C-alpha atoms as an extended CHARMM CRD file, in Angstrom:
* protein
*
       294  EXT
         1         1  UNK       CA             18.0070000000      -40.8500000000      -20.8070000000  PROA      1               0.0000000000
         2         2  UNK       CA             15.6090000000      -42.9450000000      -18.6700000000  PROA      2               0.0000000000
         3         3  UNK       CA             16.9620000000      -45.5050000000      -16.1240000000  PROA      3               0.0000000000
         4         4  UNK       CA             16.4960000000      -49.1500000000      -16.4960000000  PROA      4               0.0000000000
         5         5  UNK       CA             14.0590000000      -50.2470000000      -13.7230000000  PROA      5               0.0000000000
         6         6  UNK       CA             15.3840000000      -53.2170000000      -11.7960000000  PROA      6               0.0000000000
         7         7  UNK       CA             12.4660000000      -55.5730000000      -11.1200000000  PROA      7               0.0000000000
         8         8  UNK       CA             13.0120000000      -56.9400000000       -7.6700000000  PROA      8               0.0000000000
         9         9  UNK       CA              9.6940000000      -58.9260000000       -7.8980000000  PROA      9               0.0000000000
        10        10  UNK       CA             10.8820000000      -60.7720000000      -11.0310000000  PROA      10              0.0000000000
        11        11  UNK       CA             14.4350000000      -61.4610000000       -9.8570000000  PROA      11              0.0000000000
        12        12  UNK       CA             13.0640000000      -62.6580000000       -6.4060000000  PROA      12              0.0000000000
        13        13  UNK       CA             10.6660000000      -65.0450000000       -8.3120000000  PROA      13              0.0000000000
        14        14  UNK       CA             13.5100000000      -66.5460000000      -10.3290000000  PROA      14              0.0000000000
        15        15  UNK       CA             15.5610000000      -67.0600000000       -7.1800000000  PROA      15              0.0000000000
        16        16  UNK       CA             12.7580000000      -68.6980000000       -5.2800000000  PROA      16              0.0000000000
        17        17  UNK       CA             12.2780000000      -71.0330000000       -8.3340000000  PROA      17              0.0000000000
        18        18  UNK       CA             15.9200000000      -71.8930000000       -8.1580000000  PROA      18              0.0000000000
        19        19  UNK       CA             15.7160000000      -72.5200000000       -4.4090000000  PROA      19              0.0000000000
        20        20  UNK       CA             12.6660000000      -74.6960000000       -4.8990000000  PROA      20              0.0000000000
        21        21  UNK       CA             14.4160000000      -76.8600000000       -7.4100000000  PROA      21              0.0000000000
        22        22  UNK       CA             17.3270000000      -77.4480000000       -5.1930000000  PROA      22              0.0000000000
        23        23  UNK       CA             14.9870000000      -78.2560000000       -2.2770000000  PROA      23              0.0000000000
        24        24  UNK       CA             13.2170000000      -80.8570000000       -4.4030000000  PROA      24              0.0000000000
        25        25  UNK       CA             16.6160000000      -82.3450000000       -5.6530000000  PROA      25              0.0000000000
        26        26  UNK       CA             17.7340000000      -82.4860000000       -1.7340000000  PROA      26              0.0000000000
        27        27  UNK       CA             14.5430000000      -84.2710000000       -0.9210000000  PROA      27              0.0000000000
        28        28  UNK       CA             14.9230000000      -86.7440000000       -3.7810000000  PROA      28              0.0000000000
        29        29  UNK       CA             18.6620000000      -87.5410000000       -3.4590000000  PROA      29              0.0000000000
        30        30  UNK       CA             18.9670000000      -87.1680000000        0.5450000000  PROA      30              0.0000000000
        31        31  UNK       CA             15.2530000000      -87.2330000000        1.9870000000  PROA      31              0.0000000000
        32        32  UNK       CA             16.0560000000      -83.9110000000        3.4270000000  PROA      32              0.0000000000
        33        33  UNK       CA             13.6100000000      -81.0510000000        3.7460000000  PROA      33              0.0000000000
        34        34  UNK       CA             15.1410000000      -77.7840000000        5.2010000000  PROA      34              0.0000000000
        35        35  UNK       CA             12.9660000000      -76.2870000000        8.0160000000  PROA      35              0.0000000000
        36        36  UNK       CA             12.4780000000      -72.6710000000        8.9150000000  PROA      36              0.0000000000
        37        37  UNK       CA             11.1290000000      -71.4320000000       12.2650000000  PROA      37              0.0000000000
        38        38  UNK       CA              9.6920000000      -67.9270000000       12.3790000000  PROA      38              0.0000000000
        39        39  UNK       CA              8.8250000000      -66.3870000000       15.8910000000  PROA      39              0.0000000000
        40        40  UNK       CA              6.3050000000      -63.4660000000       16.2160000000  PROA      40              0.0000000000
        41        41  UNK       CA              5.8300000000      -61.8820000000       19.6790000000  PROA      41              0.0000000000
        42        42  UNK       CA              2.7520000000      -59.6280000000       19.7430000000  PROA      42              0.0000000000
        43        43  UNK       CA              0.2770000000      -58.6660000000       17.0630000000  PROA      43              0.0000000000
        44        44  UNK       CA              2.0900000000      -55.8170000000       15.1780000000  PROA      44              0.0000000000
        45        45  UNK       CA              0.0170000000      -55.6510000000       11.8900000000  PROA      45              0.0000000000
        46        46  UNK       CA              2.9790000000      -55.1130000000        9.4340000000  PROA      46              0.0000000000
        47        47  UNK       CA              4.8890000000      -57.8990000000       11.3240000000  PROA      47              0.0000000000
        48        48  UNK       CA              1.9650000000      -60.2350000000       11.0940000000  PROA      48              0.0000000000
        49        49  UNK       CA              1.6360000000      -59.8350000000        7.4510000000  PROA      49              0.0000000000
        50        50  UNK       CA              5.3460000000      -60.1780000000        6.9330000000  PROA      50              0.0000000000
        51        51  UNK       CA              5.4950000000      -63.4510000000        8.8500000000  PROA      51              0.0000000000
        52        52  UNK       CA              2.5550000000      -64.8600000000        6.9130000000  PROA      52              0.0000000000
        53        53  UNK       CA              4.3570000000      -64.1050000000        3.6470000000  PROA      53              0.0000000000
        54        54  UNK       CA              7.4550000000      -65.7870000000        5.0460000000  PROA      54              0.0000000000
        55        55  UNK       CA              5.4940000000      -68.8340000000        5.9360000000  PROA      55              0.0000000000
        56        56  UNK       CA              3.6920000000      -68.9420000000        2.5020000000  PROA      56              0.0000000000
        57        57  UNK       CA              6.7490000000      -68.6550000000        0.5610000000  PROA      57              0.0000000000
        58        58  UNK       CA              8.6130000000      -71.1600000000        2.7220000000  PROA      58              0.0000000000
        59        59  UNK       CA              6.1180000000      -73.7820000000        1.9220000000  PROA      59              0.0000000000
        60        60  UNK       CA              5.9340000000      -72.9240000000       -1.7490000000  PROA      60              0.0000000000
        61        61  UNK       CA              9.7190000000      -73.4700000000       -1.8390000000  PROA      61              0.0000000000
        62        62  UNK       CA              9.1390000000      -77.0460000000       -0.6210000000  PROA      62              0.0000000000
        63        63  UNK       CA             10.4520000000      -76.2860000000        2.8750000000  PROA      63              0.0000000000
        64        64  UNK       CA              8.9270000000      -76.9190000000        6.2860000000  PROA      64              0.0000000000
        65        65  UNK       CA              7.5120000000      -73.9680000000        7.9750000000  PROA      65              0.0000000000
        66        66  UNK       CA              7.3030000000      -73.8930000000       11.7860000000  PROA      66              0.0000000000
        67        67  UNK       CA              5.3880000000      -70.7430000000       13.0330000000  PROA      67              0.0000000000
        68        68  UNK       CA              5.4670000000      -69.6700000000       16.7280000000  PROA      68              0.0000000000
        69        69  UNK       CA              2.9660000000      -66.7950000000       17.5150000000  PROA      69              0.0000000000
        70        70  UNK       CA              3.3570000000      -65.6540000000       21.1180000000  PROA      70              0.0000000000
        71        71  UNK       CA              1.4880000000      -63.0550000000       23.1040000000  PROA      71              0.0000000000
        72        72  UNK       CA              2.7590000000      -59.4870000000       23.4380000000  PROA      72              0.0000000000
        73        73  UNK       CA              3.0710000000      -60.2540000000       27.1950000000  PROA      73              0.0000000000
        74        74  UNK       CA              5.5660000000      -62.9210000000       26.7020000000  PROA      74              0.0000000000
        75        75  UNK       CA              8.7290000000      -62.5120000000       28.9320000000  PROA      75              0.0000000000
        76        76  UNK       CA             12.2740000000      -62.5440000000       27.7910000000  PROA      76              0.0000000000
        77        77  UNK       CA             12.8220000000      -65.7180000000       29.8770000000  PROA      77              0.0000000000
        78        78  UNK       CA             10.0830000000      -67.4750000000       27.9780000000  PROA      78              0.0000000000
        79        79  UNK       CA             11.2190000000      -66.3780000000       24.5820000000  PROA      79              0.0000000000
        80        80  UNK       CA             14.7250000000      -67.5180000000       25.4920000000  PROA      80              0.0000000000
        81        81  UNK       CA             13.3800000000      -70.9630000000       26.4250000000  PROA      81              0.0000000000
        82        82  UNK       CA             11.6880000000      -71.2980000000       23.0470000000  PROA      82              0.0000000000
        83        83  UNK       CA             14.8660000000      -70.4380000000       21.2720000000  PROA      83              0.0000000000
        84        84  UNK       CA             16.7050000000      -73.0240000000       23.2200000000  PROA      84              0.0000000000
        85        85  UNK       CA             14.2200000000      -75.5760000000       22.1260000000  PROA      85              0.0000000000
        86        86  UNK       CA             14.5300000000      -74.4800000000       18.4870000000  PROA      86              0.0000000000
        87        87  UNK       CA             18.2430000000      -74.5470000000       18.5560000000  PROA      87              0.0000000000
        88        88  UNK       CA             18.0380000000      -78.2580000000       19.6940000000  PROA      88              0.0000000000
        89        89  UNK       CA             15.2960000000      -79.1570000000       17.1710000000  PROA      89              0.0000000000
        90        90  UNK       CA             17.0260000000      -81.2970000000       14.3200000000  PROA      90              0.0000000000
        91        91  UNK       CA             14.1600000000      -80.4870000000       11.9430000000  PROA      91              0.0000000000
        92        92  UNK       CA             14.8310000000      -76.7080000000       12.2230000000  PROA      92              0.0000000000
        93        93  UNK       CA             17.7090000000      -75.4160000000       10.2110000000  PROA      93              0.0000000000
        94        94  UNK       CA             16.7760000000      -71.6460000000       10.4270000000  PROA      94              0.0000000000
        95        95  UNK       CA             15.4990000000      -69.3750000000       13.3150000000  PROA      95              0.0000000000
        96        96  UNK       CA             14.0990000000      -66.0520000000       12.6830000000  PROA      96              0.0000000000
        97        97  UNK       CA             12.5870000000      -63.7430000000       15.5020000000  PROA      97              0.0000000000
        98        98  UNK       CA             10.4760000000      -61.1700000000       13.9890000000  PROA      98              0.0000000000
        99        99  UNK       CA             11.6120000000      -57.5860000000       14.9890000000  PROA      99              0.0000000000
       100       100  UNK       CA             10.7440000000      -55.3410000000       16.6150000000  PROA      100             0.0000000000
       101       101  UNK       CA             10.1240000000      -56.9850000000       19.9550000000  PROA      101             0.0000000000
       102       102  UNK       CA              8.0060000000      -55.7160000000       22.8990000000  PROA      102             0.0000000000
       103       103  UNK       CA              9.7650000000      -53.3610000000       25.3560000000  PROA      103             0.0000000000
       104       104  UNK       CA             10.2060000000      -56.0970000000       27.9420000000  PROA      104             0.0000000000
       105       105  UNK       CA             12.5110000000      -58.0270000000       25.6860000000  PROA      105             0.0000000000
       106       106  UNK       CA             16.2150000000      -57.1560000000       24.8180000000  PROA      106             0.0000000000
       107       107  UNK       CA             16.4850000000      -57.9550000000       21.0900000000  PROA      107             0.0000000000
       108       108  UNK       CA             20.3780000000      -58.2430000000       21.3220000000  PROA      108             0.0000000000
       109       109  UNK       CA             19.9280000000      -61.0350000000       24.0690000000  PROA      109             0.0000000000
       110       110  UNK       CA             17.5170000000      -62.8180000000       21.6980000000  PROA      110             0.0000000000
       111       111  UNK       CA             19.8220000000      -62.5660000000       18.6860000000  PROA      111             0.0000000000
       112       112  UNK       CA             22.7250000000      -63.7770000000       20.5710000000  PROA      112             0.0000000000
       113       113  UNK       CA             20.8250000000      -66.7830000000       22.0020000000  PROA      113             0.0000000000
       114       114  UNK       CA             20.1520000000      -68.1420000000       18.5550000000  PROA      114             0.0000000000
       115       115  UNK       CA             22.6350000000      -70.7560000000       17.4230000000  PROA      115             0.0000000000
       116       116  UNK       CA             24.8420000000      -69.0300000000       14.7210000000  PROA      116             0.0000000000
       117       117  UNK       CA             24.4070000000      -72.0370000000       12.4250000000  PROA      117             0.0000000000
       118       118  UNK       CA             20.6690000000      -71.3050000000       12.2890000000  PROA      118             0.0000000000
       119       119  UNK       CA             20.9900000000      -67.6710000000       12.4680000000  PROA      119             0.0000000000
       120       120  UNK       CA             19.3580000000      -66.9870000000        8.8790000000  PROA      120             0.0000000000
       121       121  UNK       CA             18.6840000000      -63.2190000000        9.6970000000  PROA      121             0.0000000000
       122       122  UNK       CA             22.5030000000      -63.0610000000        9.6230000000  PROA      122             0.0000000000
       123       123  UNK       CA             22.6100000000      -60.8510000000       12.8380000000  PROA      123             0.0000000000
       124       124  UNK       CA             24.2340000000      -62.9640000000       15.4210000000  PROA      124             0.0000000000
       125       125  UNK       CA             27.7340000000      -61.3270000000       16.4150000000  PROA      125             0.0000000000
       126       126  UNK       CA             29.6050000000      -64.4150000000       15.2090000000  PROA      126             0.0000000000
       127       127  UNK       CA             28.1660000000      -64.2640000000       11.6270000000  PROA      127             0.0000000000
       128       128  UNK       CA             28.7030000000      -60.4960000000       11.5890000000  PROA      128             0.0000000000
       129       129  UNK       CA             32.4570000000      -61.1770000000       12.5690000000  PROA      129             0.0000000000
       130       130  UNK       CA             32.7770000000      -64.0060000000        9.9310000000  PROA      130             0.0000000000
       131       131  UNK       CA             31.3550000000      -61.6680000000        7.3610000000  PROA      131             0.0000000000
       132       132  UNK       CA             33.7470000000      -58.8370000000        8.3940000000  PROA      132             0.0000000000
       133       133  UNK       CA             36.7700000000      -61.4000000000        8.1830000000  PROA      133             0.0000000000
       134       134  UNK       CA             35.6440000000      -62.4880000000        4.6920000000  PROA      134             0.0000000000
       135       135  UNK       CA             34.9070000000      -66.0320000000        5.9000000000  PROA      135             0.0000000000
       136       136  UNK       CA             31.7270000000      -67.9830000000        4.9960000000  PROA      136             0.0000000000
       137       137  UNK       CA             28.8510000000      -66.7510000000        6.9220000000  PROA      137             0.0000000000
       138       138  UNK       CA             25.0680000000      -66.3980000000        7.0940000000  PROA      138             0.0000000000
       139       139  UNK       CA             24.6310000000      -62.8140000000        6.0030000000  PROA      139             0.0000000000
       140       140  UNK       CA             21.5310000000      -60.3460000000        6.4560000000  PROA      140             0.0000000000
       141       141  UNK       CA             18.9180000000      -61.1060000000        3.7910000000  PROA      141             0.0000000000
       142       142  UNK       CA             18.3370000000      -57.4020000000        2.7070000000  PROA      142             0.0000000000
       143       143  UNK       CA             22.0250000000      -56.8180000000        1.9560000000  PROA      143             0.0000000000
       144       144  UNK       CA             22.2090000000      -60.2770000000        0.1320000000  PROA      144             0.0000000000
       145       145  UNK       CA             19.2070000000      -59.1050000000       -1.8450000000  PROA      145             0.0000000000
       146       146  UNK       CA             20.8770000000      -55.7780000000       -2.8530000000  PROA      146             0.0000000000
       147       147  UNK       CA             23.9840000000      -57.4450000000       -4.2150000000  PROA      147             0.0000000000
       148       148  UNK       CA             21.8700000000      -59.7490000000       -6.2650000000  PROA      148             0.0000000000
       149       149  UNK       CA             19.9990000000      -56.7340000000       -7.6970000000  PROA      149             0.0000000000
       150       150  UNK       CA             23.2680000000      -54.9910000000       -8.5190000000  PROA      150             0.0000000000
       151       151  UNK       CA             24.5270000000      -58.2210000000      -10.2240000000  PROA      151             0.0000000000
       152       152  UNK       CA             21.3640000000      -58.2090000000      -12.4160000000  PROA      152             0.0000000000
       153       153  UNK       CA             22.4300000000      -55.2370000000      -14.1050000000  PROA      153             0.0000000000
       154       154  UNK       CA             26.1850000000      -55.1000000000      -13.4760000000  PROA      154             0.0000000000
       155       155  UNK       CA             27.5040000000      -58.6190000000      -13.2040000000  PROA      155             0.0000000000
       156       156  UNK       CA             31.0910000000      -57.6290000000      -12.7310000000  PROA      156             0.0000000000
       157       157  UNK       CA             31.3820000000      -55.4680000000       -9.5900000000  PROA      157             0.0000000000
       158       158  UNK       CA             35.1280000000      -55.5820000000       -9.3790000000  PROA      158             0.0000000000
       159       159  UNK       CA             36.6320000000      -52.1620000000       -9.3910000000  PROA      159             0.0000000000
       160       160  UNK       CA             33.3830000000      -50.1920000000       -9.1210000000  PROA      160             0.0000000000
       161       161  UNK       CA             33.2990000000      -47.3540000000       -6.7040000000  PROA      161             0.0000000000
       162       162  UNK       CA             30.4350000000      -47.9490000000       -4.4030000000  PROA      162             0.0000000000
       163       163  UNK       CA             28.6830000000      -45.5040000000       -1.8040000000  PROA      163             0.0000000000
       164       164  UNK       CA             26.4120000000      -46.7870000000        0.7470000000  PROA      164             0.0000000000
       165       165  UNK       CA             24.5740000000      -44.2280000000        2.6120000000  PROA      165             0.0000000000
       166       166  UNK       CA             23.7240000000      -45.5280000000        6.0980000000  PROA      166             0.0000000000
       167       167  UNK       CA             25.7760000000      -47.4560000000        8.5380000000  PROA      167             0.0000000000
       168       168  UNK       CA             23.1970000000      -49.6760000000       10.3390000000  PROA      168             0.0000000000
       169       169  UNK       CA             24.0020000000      -53.2240000000       11.3640000000  PROA      169             0.0000000000
       170       170  UNK       CA             20.9120000000      -54.3210000000        9.5740000000  PROA      170             0.0000000000
       171       171  UNK       CA             21.9090000000      -53.0050000000        6.0780000000  PROA      171             0.0000000000
       172       172  UNK       CA             24.5750000000      -50.3490000000        5.7810000000  PROA      172             0.0000000000
       173       173  UNK       CA             27.5490000000      -52.3960000000        7.3070000000  PROA      173             0.0000000000
       174       174  UNK       CA             26.7830000000      -55.7210000000        5.9960000000  PROA      174             0.0000000000
       175       175  UNK       CA             26.0900000000      -54.5510000000        2.4040000000  PROA      175             0.0000000000
       176       176  UNK       CA             29.3520000000      -52.7050000000        2.4970000000  PROA      176             0.0000000000
       177       177  UNK       CA             31.2140000000      -55.9500000000        3.5510000000  PROA      177             0.0000000000
       178       178  UNK       CA             29.4580000000      -58.1350000000        0.8400000000  PROA      178             0.0000000000
       179       179  UNK       CA             30.3980000000      -55.4420000000       -1.8620000000  PROA      179             0.0000000000
       180       180  UNK       CA             33.9620000000      -55.3350000000       -0.5860000000  PROA      180             0.0000000000
       181       181  UNK       CA             33.9350000000      -59.1460000000       -1.0670000000  PROA      181             0.0000000000
       182       182  UNK       CA             33.1160000000      -58.3670000000       -4.7610000000  PROA      182             0.0000000000
       183       183  UNK       CA             36.2440000000      -56.2600000000       -4.9310000000  PROA      183             0.0000000000
       184       184  UNK       CA             34.4520000000      -53.0290000000       -5.0420000000  PROA      184             0.0000000000
       185       185  UNK       CA             35.9800000000      -49.8560000000       -3.6670000000  PROA      185             0.0000000000
       186       186  UNK       CA             33.4400000000      -48.9820000000       -0.7780000000  PROA      186             0.0000000000
       187       187  UNK       CA             32.6340000000      -45.6410000000        0.9960000000  PROA      187             0.0000000000
       188       188  UNK       CA             30.2230000000      -45.9290000000        3.7970000000  PROA      188             0.0000000000
       189       189  UNK       CA             28.5640000000      -42.2500000000        4.1470000000  PROA      189             0.0000000000
       190       190  UNK       CA             26.3740000000      -41.1540000000        6.8710000000  PROA      190             0.0000000000
       191       191  UNK       CA             24.9000000000      -38.0150000000        8.6510000000  PROA      191             0.0000000000
       192       192  UNK       CA             28.3260000000      -36.6380000000        9.6110000000  PROA      192             0.0000000000
       193       193  UNK       CA             29.6160000000      -37.1210000000        6.0280000000  PROA      193             0.0000000000
       194       194  UNK       CA             30.9500000000      -33.7530000000        4.6900000000  PROA      194             0.0000000000
       195       195  UNK       CA             29.6080000000      -32.8370000000        1.3630000000  PROA      195             0.0000000000
       196       196  UNK       CA             27.2790000000      -35.9290000000        1.1470000000  PROA      196             0.0000000000
       197       197  UNK       CA             26.0060000000      -35.0740000000       -2.2470000000  PROA      197             0.0000000000
       198       198  UNK       CA             29.4740000000      -34.9540000000       -3.6360000000  PROA      198             0.0000000000
       199       199  UNK       CA             30.3370000000      -38.0900000000       -2.2220000000  PROA      199             0.0000000000
       200       200  UNK       CA             27.3180000000      -39.7490000000       -3.7410000000  PROA      200             0.0000000000
       201       201  UNK       CA             28.1730000000      -38.2980000000       -7.2360000000  PROA      201             0.0000000000
       202       202  UNK       CA             31.2080000000      -40.3440000000       -7.1760000000  PROA      202             0.0000000000
       203       203  UNK       CA             29.4000000000      -43.6730000000       -6.9060000000  PROA      203             0.0000000000
       204       204  UNK       CA             29.1840000000      -46.1490000000       -9.8480000000  PROA      204             0.0000000000
       205       205  UNK       CA             26.7140000000      -48.0460000000       -7.5150000000  PROA      205             0.0000000000
       206       206  UNK       CA             24.7650000000      -45.9760000000       -4.9310000000  PROA      206             0.0000000000
       207       207  UNK       CA             23.1160000000      -47.9430000000       -2.0240000000  PROA      207             0.0000000000
       208       208  UNK       CA             20.5520000000      -45.8660000000       -0.1200000000  PROA      208             0.0000000000
       209       209  UNK       CA             19.7470000000      -46.9620000000        3.2670000000  PROA      209             0.0000000000
       210       210  UNK       CA             19.3480000000      -44.1020000000        5.4960000000  PROA      210             0.0000000000
       211       211  UNK       CA             15.5620000000      -44.2830000000        6.3160000000  PROA      211             0.0000000000
       212       212  UNK       CA             14.7720000000      -40.5810000000        5.1940000000  PROA      212             0.0000000000
       213       213  UNK       CA             12.0960000000      -40.2530000000        2.6030000000  PROA      213             0.0000000000
       214       214  UNK       CA             13.6960000000      -38.9530000000       -0.7340000000  PROA      214             0.0000000000
       215       215  UNK       CA             16.7060000000      -37.6960000000        0.9870000000  PROA      215             0.0000000000
       216       216  UNK       CA             18.8670000000      -38.3560000000       -2.0590000000  PROA      216             0.0000000000
       217       217  UNK       CA             18.0590000000      -36.0380000000       -4.9460000000  PROA      217             0.0000000000
       218       218  UNK       CA             18.5740000000      -36.5900000000       -8.5900000000  PROA      218             0.0000000000
       219       219  UNK       CA             21.4440000000      -34.3250000000       -8.8340000000  PROA      219             0.0000000000
       220       220  UNK       CA             23.3690000000      -36.4830000000       -6.1760000000  PROA      220             0.0000000000
       221       221  UNK       CA             23.3660000000      -39.3200000000       -8.6260000000  PROA      221             0.0000000000
       222       222  UNK       CA             26.2060000000      -39.9900000000      -11.0090000000  PROA      222             0.0000000000
       223       223  UNK       CA             25.1480000000      -40.2400000000      -14.6850000000  PROA      223             0.0000000000
       224       224  UNK       CA             24.7510000000      -43.9010000000      -15.5970000000  PROA      224             0.0000000000
       225       225  UNK       CA             25.1040000000      -45.0920000000      -11.8690000000  PROA      225             0.0000000000
       226       226  UNK       CA             23.2010000000      -48.1180000000      -10.4960000000  PROA      226             0.0000000000
       227       227  UNK       CA             20.9780000000      -47.0000000000       -7.7610000000  PROA      227             0.0000000000
       228       228  UNK       CA             19.6300000000      -49.3700000000       -5.1090000000  PROA      228             0.0000000000
       229       229  UNK       CA             17.0480000000      -47.8860000000       -2.8080000000  PROA      229             0.0000000000
       230       230  UNK       CA             16.5240000000      -49.9090000000        0.5510000000  PROA      230             0.0000000000
       231       231  UNK       CA             14.3660000000      -47.1910000000        2.0260000000  PROA      231             0.0000000000
       232       232  UNK       CA             10.5420000000      -47.8810000000        2.7480000000  PROA      232             0.0000000000
       233       233  UNK       CA              9.0130000000      -44.8280000000        4.1150000000  PROA      233             0.0000000000
       234       234  UNK       CA              5.3120000000      -44.0400000000        4.4910000000  PROA      234             0.0000000000
       235       235  UNK       CA              4.4600000000      -40.4660000000        3.6860000000  PROA      235             0.0000000000
       236       236  UNK       CA              1.3250000000      -38.4060000000        3.1150000000  PROA      236             0.0000000000
       237       237  UNK       CA             -0.4260000000      -38.6520000000       -0.3860000000  PROA      237             0.0000000000
       238       238  UNK       CA             -2.9850000000      -35.8800000000       -0.4840000000  PROA      238             0.0000000000
       239       239  UNK       CA             -3.6370000000      -36.4730000000       -4.0850000000  PROA      239             0.0000000000
       240       240  UNK       CA             -5.1350000000      -39.7890000000       -3.1500000000  PROA      240             0.0000000000
       241       241  UNK       CA             -7.5350000000      -38.0880000000       -0.5030000000  PROA      241             0.0000000000
       242       242  UNK       CA             -7.1460000000      -36.7610000000        3.0360000000  PROA      242             0.0000000000
       243       243  UNK       CA             -5.3850000000      -39.0480000000        5.4420000000  PROA      243             0.0000000000
       244       244  UNK       CA             -4.0100000000      -41.3570000000        2.6830000000  PROA      244             0.0000000000
       245       245  UNK       CA             -0.3460000000      -42.2090000000        2.4200000000  PROA      245             0.0000000000
       246       246  UNK       CA              1.9960000000      -43.7360000000       -0.0850000000  PROA      246             0.0000000000
       247       247  UNK       CA              5.3730000000      -45.6800000000        0.0430000000  PROA      247             0.0000000000
       248       248  UNK       CA              8.4400000000      -43.7890000000       -1.0190000000  PROA      248             0.0000000000
       249       249  UNK       CA             12.1430000000      -44.7190000000       -0.8530000000  PROA      249             0.0000000000
       250       250  UNK       CA             15.2860000000      -42.9690000000        0.4170000000  PROA      250             0.0000000000
       251       251  UNK       CA             15.8200000000      -41.7920000000       -3.2160000000  PROA      251             0.0000000000
       252       252  UNK       CA             13.6740000000      -39.0900000000       -5.0200000000  PROA      252             0.0000000000
       253       253  UNK       CA             12.8990000000      -41.7510000000       -7.8220000000  PROA      253             0.0000000000
       254       254  UNK       CA             11.5050000000      -39.4400000000      -10.5830000000  PROA      254             0.0000000000
       255       255  UNK       CA             14.5570000000      -37.2360000000      -10.2840000000  PROA      255             0.0000000000
       256       256  UNK       CA             17.1340000000      -40.1850000000       -9.9640000000  PROA      256             0.0000000000
       257       257  UNK       CA             15.5830000000      -42.0910000000      -12.9540000000  PROA      257             0.0000000000
       258       258  UNK       CA             16.3440000000      -39.3960000000      -15.3610000000  PROA      258             0.0000000000
       259       259  UNK       CA             20.1080000000      -39.7060000000      -14.5560000000  PROA      259             0.0000000000
       260       260  UNK       CA             20.9530000000      -43.2280000000      -13.3610000000  PROA      260             0.0000000000
       261       261  UNK       CA             21.6830000000      -46.0890000000      -15.5150000000  PROA      261             0.0000000000
       262       262  UNK       CA             19.5430000000      -48.5200000000      -13.5030000000  PROA      262             0.0000000000
       263       263  UNK       CA             17.4500000000      -48.0660000000      -10.3980000000  PROA      263             0.0000000000
       264       264  UNK       CA             15.0400000000      -49.9410000000       -8.1240000000  PROA      264             0.0000000000
       265       265  UNK       CA             11.5870000000      -48.7770000000       -7.5140000000  PROA      265             0.0000000000
       266       266  UNK       CA              9.8030000000      -48.5640000000       -4.2200000000  PROA      266             0.0000000000
       267       267  UNK       CA              7.7970000000      -50.7770000000       -3.6560000000  PROA      267             0.0000000000
       268       268  UNK       CA              8.8920000000      -53.6980000000       -5.7970000000  PROA      268             0.0000000000
       269       269  UNK       CA             12.6340000000      -53.4390000000       -5.6870000000  PROA      269             0.0000000000
       270       270  UNK       CA             14.7360000000      -54.5450000000       -2.7070000000  PROA      270             0.0000000000
       271       271  UNK       CA             11.5830000000      -55.7520000000       -0.5740000000  PROA      271             0.0000000000
       272       272  UNK       CA             10.7120000000      -58.8780000000       -2.5610000000  PROA      272             0.0000000000
       273       273  UNK       CA             14.4150000000      -59.9900000000       -2.4120000000  PROA      273             0.0000000000
       274       274  UNK       CA             14.5410000000      -60.1050000000        1.4010000000  PROA      274             0.0000000000
       275       275  UNK       CA             12.1950000000      -63.1030000000        1.8120000000  PROA      275             0.0000000000
       276       276  UNK       CA             13.9320000000      -64.7310000000       -1.2580000000  PROA      276             0.0000000000
       277       277  UNK       CA             17.3250000000      -64.4810000000        0.3300000000  PROA      277             0.0000000000
       278       278  UNK       CA             15.8960000000      -65.6520000000        3.6700000000  PROA      278             0.0000000000
       279       279  UNK       CA             15.0510000000      -68.8320000000        1.9320000000  PROA      279             0.0000000000
       280       280  UNK       CA             18.4780000000      -69.0490000000        0.4050000000  PROA      280             0.0000000000
       281       281  UNK       CA             19.8730000000      -68.6640000000        3.6480000000  PROA      281             0.0000000000
       282       282  UNK       CA             17.6580000000      -71.5570000000        5.1230000000  PROA      282             0.0000000000
       283       283  UNK       CA             18.8330000000      -73.9630000000        2.3250000000  PROA      283             0.0000000000
       284       284  UNK       CA             22.4630000000      -72.9940000000        3.0580000000  PROA      284             0.0000000000
       285       285  UNK       CA             22.1540000000      -73.4610000000        6.6870000000  PROA      285             0.0000000000
       286       286  UNK       CA             20.6240000000      -76.7990000000        6.1340000000  PROA      286             0.0000000000
       287       287  UNK       CA             23.5040000000      -77.9060000000        3.9600000000  PROA      287             0.0000000000
       288       288  UNK       CA             26.2320000000      -76.4930000000        6.2260000000  PROA      288             0.0000000000
       289       289  UNK       CA             24.9760000000      -78.1040000000        9.1370000000  PROA      289             0.0000000000
       290       290  UNK       CA             25.1870000000      -81.4260000000        7.5740000000  PROA      290             0.0000000000
       291       291  UNK       CA             28.5760000000      -80.8730000000        5.9320000000  PROA      291             0.0000000000
       292       292  UNK       CA             27.1390000000      -80.9270000000        2.5040000000  PROA      292             0.0000000000
       293       293  UNK       CA             28.3760000000      -78.7460000000       -0.3990000000  PROA      293             0.0000000000
       294       294  UNK       CA             25.9390000000      -75.8440000000       -1.0700000000  PROA      294             0.0000000000
C-alpha cells in the first residue's frame, strides 16, 4: 500500500484561481478591490521571503497590496500607531503583522490592537472566541488550509475520529475547533498525553502540529488514515554535503506513507495553503465589512 500524496501546491493554486475570479467579479459589479496590508518589522530572511510571496500572490489575485517594512529598532508605540492608521484606512480590508517581532515589541499587544474585522491572521482574541463559539469568524490561515486539504481526499468529515497532536493557538487549538464544526470527534493530544502512539492510531484523520522533526512514526498511523503534516523543521542532510540541511515534517514521511490512505508532503503540502487561505480571508473580510454576502 502506498498513500495518496495530497498536493498542496495544486490545491492552493486552484483556490487562488477561484479567489481571483471572485475578486474580478467584485470589481466589475461593485467597483470594489480588496486590500491587504502586510507589516514586516526588521529584516529576518525567512520573514522577508514570506512577505514578498504574500505581496506577489495578493497582486496576482487582483487585490491591492500595501507593504510596510519597518526597521528592527521600531518601537512598540510606533508599530501601534501604524496599526491604528491601518485600522482607519478604508482601502485596507486585511492587516497582517509578520511574526516573529523584535524583542522590544509584545506580539500580544500588537495582535489585540488590530481591528478584529481586519484580522486576516485570525489571531485576535475576539476571533478566537467566535471560532470557539461556532460563530462566523476569521480563522487562522494554516488551520483553514489543513481542513481544505482533508476535504480534498475526504469530503465528508462528519463522524470521523480526529487526533490533533499539538495545542498551540496558531494551529492545534483552531484546527480542532474547525474540525469540530465539521462534526468530527476531535482529540487534542500533546506532550503530557499518555500512550501518544496509541491515541494517534485511533485517528481516521491525524493532524501533526507539534514542531518536532519526524516525531510521529509510521507505526503510530492507522491503516488508511488521512495524515496532515503541519511541521516544517530544518535538519542536517549529510548526504547532500557537510553543513547542508533539508526540510522535514513532524511525521516520518517514508514510514507513514506505507500505512496512510493519504498524506501531505513537506514541503509542498500545508505550506502553500497558508497564503491561499490568507487571500480567502482578505476577500471574506472585504465582503463582511460592507455587509455583502460572501
